[in-house]
C-alpha positions, 0 to 999 in steps of 0.5 A: 881797453879791457877791465882786468880783475886784479884782486878780490876780498871778502868780509863776514861778521863774526856772529854765526847763526846756525839752523839749530838756533833758528829752530828755537825761534820758528817752526823748523829744523836743521834737516828741513832747512838743509833739505830745501836750501842747502844752508847750514849757517849764516853770519849776522852783523853785530849791533852797530855793525853797518853795511859800510863797515863790511864793505870797507873791510872787503874793499881793503882786502881786495886792494891788498890782494890787487897790490893797489892803494886807495889813492889808485881808485877813482870809482867806487860802486857799492851794490846793496839793498841795505844801505847805511842810510837812505842817503848819502850813498854807502859808497860815499861813506866807504870812499871817505873811510878809505881816504879817497878824495877824487873820482866818483862813488855811488850805490847801485840797487838790483838786490841779489843781482846787484854785484853783476849789475855793478860789475857791468857798470864799472866795466862800461866806465873803464872801457870808455876811459871815464875811470882808471881803477874801480872798486866794485863791492857787494855788501848787505846787512839783510838780517836788518830787514828779515822777518824773524817769524817768517820761516820762508825767508828768515832761514835764507839770508845772512850778512857779508860783503865782497869786493873786486878791484878792476883796472882799465888796461890795454887789451894785450891779453885775454884777461878781463871782463869779456861780456855781460848780460843784464835784464829786469822785468818789473812785472814780477815785482810781487815775487820778491820784495820788501813791504816798506820804503820811505816814499810808500810806507815811511818805514823800512819794511821786511822781505816778502817772497813767493819761494816756489815762483822765484825758484822757477824764474831763477832756473829759467832766467839764470840759465838764459843769461849764462848762455847769452853771456857766452854767446856774446863772447862767441864761446860755449858753456863747455869752455867755462872753467868755473861757475860762480853763482848767486848763493840763493839756494843749493837747489837753484844751483843744482837746477841750473847745472842740470839744465845746462849740463854743467859738471857740479864740480865746476860750480862754486858753492858757499851757500851752506856756510854763508846763506843768501847774502844778496848782492854780497854772495857772488863776490864772497864766493869768488873770493873764497874760490880764489883764495883756496886756489880753485880759481887761478889766473887765466881761468874763464869764470862765469858769474850770474844772479837773480834778484828782486825786481825781478833782475837777473844777469851774468858776467864772463871774466877771464881772471 
């Protein structure tokens, strides 16, 4: 069996926050932000707009694109660091709102790497025939945990959701998830974390980051994960048609491309318009490139990410 990607979907809040607006809040400028990150704007969830709302809209779009209905789904995984509530899982709320009354639904927390981790998790369920059709969603309302006085982080993050539909099919073609690679190193916790939580502080907390250190780790570990995913598939980086990275910072995307000798025109970048949407960034970028016609059926696509933990990983998929 192989997990075949049938459809993609995305959802962004309507509210656009530009660099110029941010410059009125903190000591920064459009030029400073663009030079250091490549970001020009990001989307911000409206008051009362929850992570599950964005996830649900992305899921419905992915189902439509896949030609499947909610009743076909028996596994829902939502990758998020900003759930609606501590519990129950945001995935359970998405399941209920879709009207799915069977199968399993749960959240997965690997921060910005969450979608890649969730994709690998769903793939394991499907190929072992413990589920038949899965919704894998990355969804975030990161604006709720950003310190809007911290210039080093508030310029980076935005809100959104992306989703894919995976279905277990007999391996009669090359389509589907070919290989995945996941890693975590908890020793680097302090490089990117939230300074709050129900057990430690009893409060939600805010994002804290050592930007330069994260940049160095990102280029090294993302490059390694991409090479390992290709090695496990017995293929090469040169054989990949499209690279869909976590949209953290354009400088990271460029640094990885230079390190591996990747043609920049093969790298999907939505960071200028979306900012860093954490677990939502990879599926949102994938959705963008599929819908504008760049990524086509049969293309070999390599997705990768690095997030707090630190976590990192890559997934190689034949569309």
